[in-house]
C-alpha positions in Angstrom: 0.2 -0.1 -0.1 1.4 3.3 -0.8 2.3 5.8 2.1 -0.5 8.2 3.1 -0.3 11.4 0.9 -0.9 15.2 2.5 -3.9 15.0 0.3 -5.4 11.8 1.8 -4.9 13.3 5.3 -6.2 16.7 4.7 -9.7 15.1 4.1 -9.2 12.7 6.8 -8.0 15.3 9.7 -11.2 17.5 9.3 -13.6 17.0 12.2 -15.7 13.7 11.6 -18.8 12.1 13.1 -17.0 8.8 13.8 -14.7 10.8 15.8 -14.7 8.4 19.0 -16.1 9.4 22.3 -14.4 7.8 25.1 -17.3 7.4 27.3 -20.0 6.0 24.7 -19.3 2.3 23.9 -21.6 0.2 22.1 -22.9 -2.3 24.6 -23.7 -4.9 22.1 -20.0 -5.4 21.4 -19.3 -6.4 25.0 -19.7 -10.1 25.9 -22.4 -10.6 28.6 -20.0 -12.7 30.8 -17.0 -10.1 30.6 -17.1 -10.2 34.6 -18.3 -13.7 35.3 -16.6 -15.5 38.1 -17.6 -17.2 41.2 -16.0 -14.8 43.9 -15.5 -17.8 46.2 -13.2 -19.0 43.3 -10.8 -16.3 43.6 -7.3 -17.1 44.5 -5.9 -15.8 47.6 -2.9 -13.3 46.9 0.5 -15.1 46.5 2.3 -14.7 49.8 6.0 -13.3 49.7 5.4 -9.6 51.0 2.6 -10.1 53.6 3.9 -8.2 56.7 1.5 -9.7 59.3 0.0 -13.2 57.9 -3.3 -14.2 59.1 -4.1 -10.6 60.2 -7.5 -9.4 58.6 -7.1 -6.3 56.3 -9.3 -4.2 58.7 -6.7 -4.6 61.4 -3.7 -3.5 59.1 -2.5 0.1 58.6 -2.6 1.4 55.0 1.1 0.7 54.5 0.7 -2.8 55.4 -2.4 -3.2 52.9 -0.2 -1.8 50.1 2.7 -4.0 50.9 0.2 -7.2 51.5 -1.5 -6.8 47.8 1.1 -4.6 46.0 4.3 -5.2 47.4 5.2 -1.9 48.1 6.5 -0.4 51.4 5.6 3.4 50.9 3.0 5.5 49.1 3.8 7.9 46.2 3.1 11.6 47.0 -0.4 12.4 48.1 -1.5 9.1 48.2 -1.3 8.4 51.6 -3.0 11.8 52.3 -5.7 10.8 50.4 -6.1 7.3 51.7 -6.0 8.6 55.3 -8.9 11.3 54.2 -11.2 8.3 53.1 -10.4 6.3 56.3 -11.4 9.5 58.3 -14.8 9.6 56.3 -14.2 13.1 54.9 -15.7 13.8 51.3 -12.3 13.9 49.3 -11.1 15.3 45.9 -7.9 14.2 44.5 -6.7 15.7 41.6 -3.6 13.5 40.2 -2.1 13.6 36.7 -2.1 10.5 34.5 0.5 8.0 36.0 0.1 9.2 39.5 -1.3 6.0 40.7 -5.5 7.4 41.5 -6.6 3.2 41.8 -4.5 2.7 44.9 -6.0 5.7 46.7 -9.4 4.0 47.0 -8.4 0.6 46.8 -6.1 0.4 49.7 -9.0 2.3 52.2 -11.7 0.0 50.4 -9.9 -3.0 51.7 -9.5 -1.6 55.3 -13.0 -0.5 55.4 -15.5 -2.9 56.7 -18.3 -2.7 53.7 -18.3 -2.7 50.1 -16.6 0.2 47.7 -18.6 1.5 45.0 -16.6 2.8 42.2 -18.4 4.7 39.2 -16.2 4.8 36.2 -17.5 5.7 32.8 -15.6 2.9 30.5 -16.4 -1.0 30.6 -12.8 -1.3 29.4 -11.6 0.4 32.7 -13.9 -1.5 34.7 -12.6 -4.6 33.4 -8.9 -3.6 33.7 -9.1 -3.0 37.2 -11.1 -5.8 38.2 -8.8 -8.0 36.6 -6.0 -6.5 38.4 -7.9 -6.8 41.7 -8.7 -10.6 41.1 -5.2 -11.1 40.4 -4.3 -9.8 43.8 -6.8 -12.5 45.6 -8.8 -9.2 46.0 -12.9 -9.9 45.4 -14.1 -7.5 42.9 -16.8 -7.2 40.0 -18.7 -4.9 38.0 -22.1 -4.6 36.6 -23.0 -2.8 33.2 -25.8 -2.3 30.8 -24.8 -5.1 28.6 -25.6 -7.8 31.5 -29.0 -9.5 31.7 -31.1 -8.6 34.5 -30.2 -12.3 36.0 -26.3 -11.4 36.0 -27.0 -8.0 37.5 -29.1 -9.6 40.4 -26.5 -12.2 41.1 -23.8 -9.7 41.2 -25.7 -7.5 43.3 -26.9 -10.5 45.7 -23.1 -11.4 46.0 -22.6 -7.8 46.9 -25.2 -8.0 49.4 -24.0 -11.2 51.1 -20.4 -9.6 51.4 -18.6 -11.8 48.8 -17.2 -8.7 47.1 -15.3 -5.7 48.5 -15.4 -3.6 45.2 -18.3 -2.8 43.0 -18.0 -1.3 40.0 -20.8 0.5 37.8 -21.4 2.8 35.0 -22.9 6.4 36.0 -26.0 5.3 33.7 -26.5 2.3 36.3 -26.7 4.8 39.1 -29.5 6.4 38.2 -31.5 3.1 37.2 -34.6 2.7 39.5 -33.8 -1.1 40.0 -30.1 0.2 41.5 -31.6 2.7 43.7 -33.7 0.4 45.4 -30.7 -2.2 46.0 -28.5 0.7 47.3 -30.5 0.7 50.6 -29.6 -2.9 51.1 -26.2 -2.8 50.5 -23.4 -1.8 53.1 -21.5 1.0 51.2 -18.3 2.3 53.2 -16.9 4.4 50.4 -18.1 6.0 47.0 -15.5 6.6 44.5 -16.3 8.8 41.5 -13.7 8.2 38.5 -13.2 10.8 35.9 -15.1 13.3 38.4 -14.6 16.2 35.6 -17.3 14.7 33.5 -19.9 16.3 36.2 -19.2 19.7 35.2 -21.5 20.8 32.4 -19.1 23.4 30.5 -16.2 21.4 31.2 -14.2 19.6 28.5 -15.8 16.1 28.7 -19.2 16.6 30.2 -21.3 13.6 30.4 -25.0 14.0 31.2 -25.3 10.6 32.9 -23.0 11.9 35.4 -25.5 14.3 36.8 -27.2 11.1 38.5 -24.3 10.7 40.9 -25.7 13.5 43.2 -28.6 11.0 43.9 -26.2 8.7 45.7 -25.5 11.7 48.2 -29.5 11.8 48.9 -29.4 7.9 49.0 -26.3 7.7 51.3 -25.8 10.8 53.0 -23.2 9.4 55.6 -21.1 7.4 53.1 -17.9 9.9 52.1 -17.2 10.3 48.4 -13.7 10.3 47.1 -13.8 12.3 43.6 -10.5 11.5 41.4 -9.5 12.9 37.8 -6.4 13.6 36.4 -7.2 16.9 34.6 -9.2 19.8 36.1 -8.8 23.6 36.0 -9.6 25.6 39.2 -13.0 26.5 38.0 -13.8 22.9 37.3 -12.8 21.8 40.7 -15.2 24.2 42.2 -17.9 23.2 40.3 -17.2 19.2 41.0 -17.1 20.0 44.8 -20.6 22.1 44.0 -22.4 19.2 42.0 -21.4 16.6 44.3 -22.5 18.1 47.4 -19.3 18.1 49.4 -19.8 18.2 53.0 -17.9 20.9 55.3 -14.6 19.6 56.4 -13.7 18.0 52.9 -10.3 17.5 51.8 -8.6 18.3 48.5 -5.4 17.2 47.5 -3.6 18.2 44.2 -0.5 16.8 42.5 1.7 19.1 40.7 0.9 18.7 37.1 4.8 18.7 36.1 6.1 16.1 34.5 10.1 16.6 34.2 10.7 13.5 32.4 8.7 14.4 29.3 9.6 16.6 26.5 6.6 18.4 25.0 7.3 19.5 21.5 5.6 21.1 18.4 6.9 20.1 14.9 5.4 22.2 12.2 5.1 20.6 8.7 2.3 20.3 6.3 3.6 16.7 4.9 2.7 15.2 8.5 3.1 11.3 7.2 6.5 12.3 6.3 7.2 14.2 9.8 5.6 11.1 11.7 7.9 8.7 10.0 10.8 11.0 10.8 10.1 11.2 14.4 9.5 7.7 14.8 13.0 6.7 13.0 14.6 8.9 15.8 12.7 7.7 18.9 12.9 3.9 19.6 10.4 2.2 22.0 6.6 1.6 22.3 4.6 4.7 20.7 0.9 5.9 20.5 -0.1 8.0 17.6 -3.6 10.0 18.2 -5.8 10.7 15.3 -9.3 12.6 15.0 -11.1 9.8 13.6 -11.5 6.1 12.8 -10.9 5.9 9.1 -7.5 8.1 9.7 -6.3 5.4 12.3 -6.9 2.5 10.0 -5.2 4.5 7.1 -2.0 5.7 9.2 -1.6 2.2 10.7 -1.6 0.5 7.1 0.8 3.1 6.0 3.0 2.5 8.7 3.1 -1.4 7.9 3.8 -0.7 4.3 6.7 1.2 5.5 7.9 -1.7 7.7 7.1 -0.4 11.1 5.0 -2.9 13.3 1.6 -1.0 14.0 -2.1 -1.5 14.9 -5.0 0.5 15.3 -7.9 0.7 17.9 -11.4 2.6 18.0 -14.5 2.2 19.7 -15.8 0.7 16.3 -14.0 -2.4 16.6 -15.5 -5.4 18.3 -14.6 -6.2 22.1 -12.6 -9.2 20.7 -10.8 -6.8 18.4 -9.8 -4.2 20.8 -8.7 -6.6 23.4 -6.5 -8.7 20.9 -4.8 -5.5 19.4 -4.5 -4.0 22.9 -3.0 -7.3 24.2 -0.2 -7.4 21.3 0.7 -3.9 22.1 0.9 -4.0 25.8 3.1 -7.3 25.1 5.7 -5.4 22.7 4.5 -7.5 19.8 3.2 -4.5 18.0 5.4 -1.1 18.4 3.0 1.4 17.4 -0.6 1.8 18.5 -2.7 4.5 16.2 -5.8 5.3 18.0 -8.6 7.6 18.7 -9.3 9.1 22.2 -11.0 5.9 23.1 -7.7 4.4 23.7 -5.6 5.2 26.8 -7.9 5.0 30.0 -7.0 2.6 32.3 -3.9 1.5 30.0 -0.8 0.7 32.6 1.8 0.5 30.1 4.8 2.1 31.7 7.2 2.2 29.0 5.5 4.5 26.4 8.5 6.4 25.0 6.6 8.5 22.3 3.2 9.8 21.8 2.6 11.6 18.8 -0.8 14.0 18.1 -1.6 14.3 14.3 -4.5 16.2 15.1 -4.5 18.4 18.5 -7.7 17.8 20.8 -10.2 20.6 21.6 -8.5 21.3 25.1 -5.5 21.3 26.9 -6.9 18.8 29.4 -7.3 16.3 26.5 -3.7 16.7 25.4 -2.1 16.5 28.8 -4.0 13.3 29.5 -3.2 11.7 26.1 0.4 13.0 26.3 1.0 12.0 29.7 0.6 8.2 28.9 4.2 8.5 27.8 6.8 8.0 30.3 4.8 6.7 33.3 8.3 4.8 34.3 9.7 8.1 35.0 12.0 7.5 31.9 12.7 10.4 29.2 10.0 10.3 26.9 8.7 12.4 23.9 5.2 13.9 23.5 5.1 15.7 20.1 2.2 17.5 18.1 2.6 17.7 14.5 1.1 21.0 13.2 0.4 22.0 9.7 -0.8 25.4 8.4 -4.5 24.7 8.5 -4.8 23.2 12.2 -5.5 26.3 13.8 -8.3 26.9 11.4 -9.4 23.5 11.7 -9.7 24.0 15.7 -11.8 26.9 14.8 -14.0 24.7 12.7 -14.6 22.5 15.2 -16.1 25.1 17.5 -18.5 26.1 14.7 -19.5 22.4 14.3 -20.0 21.8 18.0 -22.3 24.8 18.2 -24.2 25.1 15.0 -26.3 28.4 14.8 -29.7 28.6 16.7 -31.5 28.7 13.7 -29.7 25.4 12.3 -30.5 23.6 15.6 -34.4 24.9 15.1 -34.5 23.5 11.6 -32.9 19.9 12.5 -35.8 20.0 15.2 -38.5 20.7 12.7 -37.0 18.3 10.0 -36.8 15.4 12.6 -40.5 16.2 13.4 -41.5 16.1 9.7 -39.4 12.8 9.1 -41.2 11.1 12.0 -44.4 12.7 11.0 -45.1 14.2 14.4 -48.0 16.8 14.1 -48.5 20.0 16.1 -49.1 19.3 19.7 -48.1 15.4 19.4 -45.2 13.7 20.7 -44.9 14.2 24.2 -43.5 11.1 26.1 -43.2 9.2 23.0 -40.3 7.3 21.8 -39.7 6.9 17.8 -37.1 4.8 16.1 -34.8 7.4 14.4 -32.5 6.4 11.6 -30.3 9.3 11.8 -28.0 8.2 8.7 -31.2 8.1 6.6 -32.4 11.5 8.1 -29.1 13.2 7.2 -29.4 12.1 3.5 -33.1 12.5 3.0 -33.3 16.0 4.1 -29.4 17.0 3.1 -28.3 18.0 6.5 -24.9 18.7 7.6 -23.8 15.3 9.6 -21.4 16.9 12.3 -23.5 20.0 13.0 -26.5 17.9 13.1 -25.3 15.3 15.6 -24.3 18.4 17.8 -27.5 19.9 17.2 -29.3 16.9 18.7 -27.0 17.1 21.8 -28.1 20.7 22.4 -31.5 19.7 22.1 -30.9 16.9 24.8 -29.3 19.3 27.2 -32.2 21.9 26.5 -34.7 19.3 27.7 -36.8 19.0 24.2 -36.0 15.3 23.7 -33.3 12.3 24.5 -31.5 10.7 22.1 -30.6 6.7 22.6 -27.8 5.0 20.5 -25.9 3.1 23.0 -28.6 0.5 24.3 -29.7 -2.4 22.1 -32.0 -3.9 24.6 -36.0 -4.0 24.1 -37.8 -1.6 26.1 -41.3 -1.9 27.8 -43.8 0.4 29.5 -47.2 -0.3 30.8 -50.1 2.0 29.5 -52.9 1.1 32.0 -53.1 0.9 35.7 -52.0 -2.2 37.2 -55.5 -3.0 38.6 -56.8 -3.1 35.2 -54.1 -6.0 34.3 -56.0 -8.8 35.3 -59.2 -8.5 33.1 -60.4 -11.8 31.3 -59.6 -10.2 27.9 -56.0 -9.1 28.9 -53.5 -12.2 28.7 -51.4 -14.2 29.2 -51.6 -13.7 32.6 -48.5 -16.0 33.6 -46.3 -13.6 31.4 -47.6 -10.4 32.9 -47.1 -11.5 36.4 -43.3 -12.7 35.5 -42.7 -9.1 34.1 -44.2 -7.1 37.3 -41.8 -9.7 39.4 -38.8 -9.0 37.4 -39.0 -5.3 36.8 -40.1 -2.1 38.6 -40.9 1.1 37.4 -43.1 -0.1 34.4 -45.9 2.4 34.9 -44.0 5.4 35.1 -41.3 5.1 32.5 -39.6 2.7 29.9 -37.5 0.0 31.3 -34.9 -2.0 29.6 -36.3 -5.7 29.3 -34.7 -9.2 28.1 -37.0 -11.7 26.4 -34.7 -14.3 27.3 -34.8 -13.8 30.7 -38.9 -13.6 30.4 -38.9 -16.8 28.4 -36.5 -18.6 31.3 -38.6 -17.3 34.2 -42.1 -18.0 32.4 -41.8 -21.0 30.7 -42.6 -19.5 27.3 -40.3 -19.9 24.4 -38.6 -16.4 23.2 -40.7 -16.7 20.1 -43.8 -16.5 22.3 -42.7 -13.9 24.7 -42.0 -11.5 21.4 -45.5 -12.4 20.0 -47.5 -11.9 23.6 -45.7 -8.6 23.7 -46.6 -7.4 20.5 -50.0 -8.4 20.8 -50.3 -6.5 24.4 -48.9 -3.7 22.5 -51.5 -3.7 19.7 -54.2 -4.0 22.5 -52.9 -0.7 24.2 -52.1 -2.6 27.3 -48.3 -1.6 27.0 -45.9 -0.3 24.7 -43.2 -2.5 23.8 -40.2 -1.4 21.6 -38.2 -4.8 20.6 -34.2 -4.5 20.5 -32.7 -2.6 17.4 -29.6 -1.5 16.3 -31.6 1.7 15.0 -31.2 4.7 17.6 -34.5 6.2 19.2 -35.8 9.7 20.2 -37.8 10.1 23.0 -39.7 13.4 23.1 -40.0 15.5 26.4 -42.3 18.3 24.8 -45.1 18.2 22.4 -44.1 19.7 19.0 -44.6 23.2 18.7 -43.2 26.0 16.4 -39.4 25.7 16.9 -39.3 29.8 17.2 -41.1 29.4 20.4 -38.7 26.7 21.9 -35.9 28.0 24.2 -32.4 27.0 24.3 -31.1 27.8 27.6 -28.0 30.0 28.2 -26.4 26.9 30.2 -27.2 24.4 27.2 -25.8 26.6 24.5 -24.0 29.8 25.2 -22.2 29.3 28.4 -20.6 25.7 27.2 -19.9 27.5 23.6 -18.0 30.4 25.8 -16.2 27.6 27.5 -15.2 25.8 24.8 -14.0 28.8 22.8 -11.8 29.6 25.7 -10.2 26.0 26.0 -9.9 25.9 21.9 -8.3 29.5 22.3 -5.6 27.6 24.9 -4.8 24.9 22.5 -4.4 27.4 19.6 -2.1 29.4 21.7 -0.3 26.4 22.7 0.8 25.3 18.9 1.1 28.9 17.9 3.6 30.0 20.7 7.6 30.2 19.8 8.7 32.1 22.9 7.3 30.3 26.2 8.2 26.8 27.4 5.6 24.0 26.5 5.9 22.6 30.0 5.2 26.0 31.6 2.1 26.8 29.3 0.4 23.4 30.4 1.1 24.3 33.9 0.2 27.5 34.0 -3.2 26.6 32.1 -3.6 24.1 35.2 -3.0 27.3 37.8 0.6 26.6 38.5 2.2 29.9 37.6 5.4 29.2 39.6 7.8 27.4 37.3 11.0 27.2 35.5 11.7 26.2 31.7 11.9 22.5 31.4 15.0 22.6 29.6 13.5 19.9 27.0 10.7 21.0 24.8 11.3 22.4 21.3 11.4 26.2 22.7 13.6 25.5 25.2 16.0 23.5 23.3 16.1 26.4 20.4 19.7 27.8 19.9 19.8 31.6 21.2 21.7 34.2 19.0 24.4 33.9 21.9 24.8 30.3 21.1 23.2 29.2 24.5 20.0 27.2 24.4 16.8 29.2 24.9 15.8 27.6 28.7 19.3 28.9 29.6 18.9 32.4 28.9 15.3 32.6 30.3 16.4 30.9 33.7 19.3 33.2 34.0 17.0 36.3 33.2 14.4 35.2 35.8 17.3 34.6 38.4 18.4 37.8 37.8 15.1 39.6 38.2 14.3 37.5 41.4 17.7 38.1 43.1 18.8 41.5 42.4 16.8 43.6 39.8 13.7 43.4 41.8 15.9 44.7 45.0 17.3 48.0 45.8 20.7 46.2 46.2 23.6 47.9 44.0 25.6 44.9 43.4 25.1 41.1 43.7 27.8 38.3 43.9 28.0 36.5 40.6 28.7 33.2 42.2 25.1 33.2 44.0 23.4 33.1 40.6 25.7 30.4 39.3 25.1 28.4 42.6 21.3 29.0 42.2 21.1 27.3 38.7 21.7 23.9 37.7 23.7 24.7 34.6 27.3 24.6 33.8 29.2 27.8 35.2 30.4 28.8 32.1 26.7 28.9 30.3 25.5 30.6 33.3 28.0 33.1 32.9 27.7 33.4 29.2 23.9 34.1 29.9 24.7 36.6 32.5 27.1 38.6 30.1 24.2 38.2 27.6 21.5 40.0 29.7 24.3 42.6 31.2 24.2 43.9 27.7 20.7 43.7 26.9 19.0 44.9 29.8 17.8 48.9 29.6 18.9 49.5 33.2 22.5 48.7 32.5 24.3 46.3 34.4 28.3 45.6 34.5 30.4 42.8 35.6 32.9 44.1 38.2 35.2 41.2 39.1 33.1 38.6 40.9 30.0 41.1 41.3 27.0 42.3 39.0 26.6 46.3 39.6 24.4 48.5 38.2 25.7 51.0 35.7 25.6 54.6 37.1 23.7 57.0 34.8 
């Protein structure tokens, strides 16, 4: 196959509706038995690091638990403080950059506390990774997700109820379900963990509506401490997290520095991105990740690398579970050097020896970029994070903002055309669910694909409708009161009784059901269950929606003239302004030529006191003096701090040399440069710097 050309990439690098969302996963691709295991069959941890054999976990110190299960005698910075805050029952927010060891901060207290630790995390793959790691250490953990049958969900919850598990992983969508809410009261929960907690912020970079269900946990379990964890959050997002999750007085907040001194952040400018990518790969050895914007580009780049003799594979959310596991496994084992991936790849991936992360297209925020770049060098060894930037990248970022927030008139037009497409008349549609073939809709009405999808997202935030494309299970809702269900003309009675015993909330909302489960419990075949449900739906007894791959729209309002429909400020303008700010920060980052890349990232996250990294493209650029730019910058700042900002007439040169970690001759050369450049006028008099007299 020929290498990818610049023309090929120009088309593929543009925003694309198939760009992956790392949180939204197609549940039908995940095997139902993903987490199946008898909790009593989990092997005990292999002895060898047990400090007090035979002593219960609850009687050990955090350090002893860490040594028993992980073999470490001491915690990393801030881990111990977060663990103690959780043990003390305080609501806690931990801000720990990628590779900082977030999972230890809740797994250690979870083993010491008496009850169950409930872990809310957005990705099924992340659940599986952590559950597998815990089980490998002899720790009883499980997870429930929306791809499981009701029977398996109930079995998992029963095992938690009887104390057979210490950790239960669930998705945020599951937290909001009536069945799970009902079970919460019976479970003995000692700690609630909310991973990727920045997703609760409605105007943050990665807002997830399902995360707004999480405050229900505070209402249901008001005395249980919440441990909220994330790798990236600005000061504004931090305040929003504490507000949305209803942190109680006396909460704890711990933030680890965002500084990653072993990573060299760099920008490489080229309109021939394939050639630059191959050049960088030839200069940096070791495992690599290449991040792309969409699925098609992933495959194209991977195939081009293979054609060049570079071992590579690709990963995105459109692959089946088996394909993703196989590709990820080969890369983790070092059988493949390069993983070409969308943003669906990386969360929960603990490969310490990634030496290089390349971005062919920049994300829409520095939070995303920092997380993805931070997957390099988790072992502390020197690594590289390189963004390849072309002449059109800044324009494309601005276009992404326009696509994400189309004009309000276009949003109203999409609403009108959807109603026409579904034949919803004026005053109709309230609380009804419709099959919605979005691809057919876009083609039939000649809509703009990317902007149409984002318009539907804004309609959801405006509470006009709900869009469901991630649940392939059947839905059911009763349309008549329960007292009318047992009339002679309504049947079959046995199936109706089975439905009522198996599911709750059927008279107030649509509930996911399993024809297979109903068949097993009622004694009817699956075909008979389907036939009966269709007949009951025709009678008006219930509304039955058989499972389909096609998305669904559920209308929350009656159809009316779209000009009278309100788009709330928080659903559109506030989110647009925030995204504009984030994209502006990314554009500044890729366009800036004078400021250290690491310092720019640190300043974005509120760390204003930092030194030049000495490793990025800006720092390593040669200054006209012959020195590297970072030495010139560092010496200039030290001069400002120690001498120029004071009233002293002179200052010892040796103190400046001693304060900086550079070769004395380089530092001296930089001092001479500044002595000649500063408008105040400095002179070197022997071993001292002196202000020149006017």
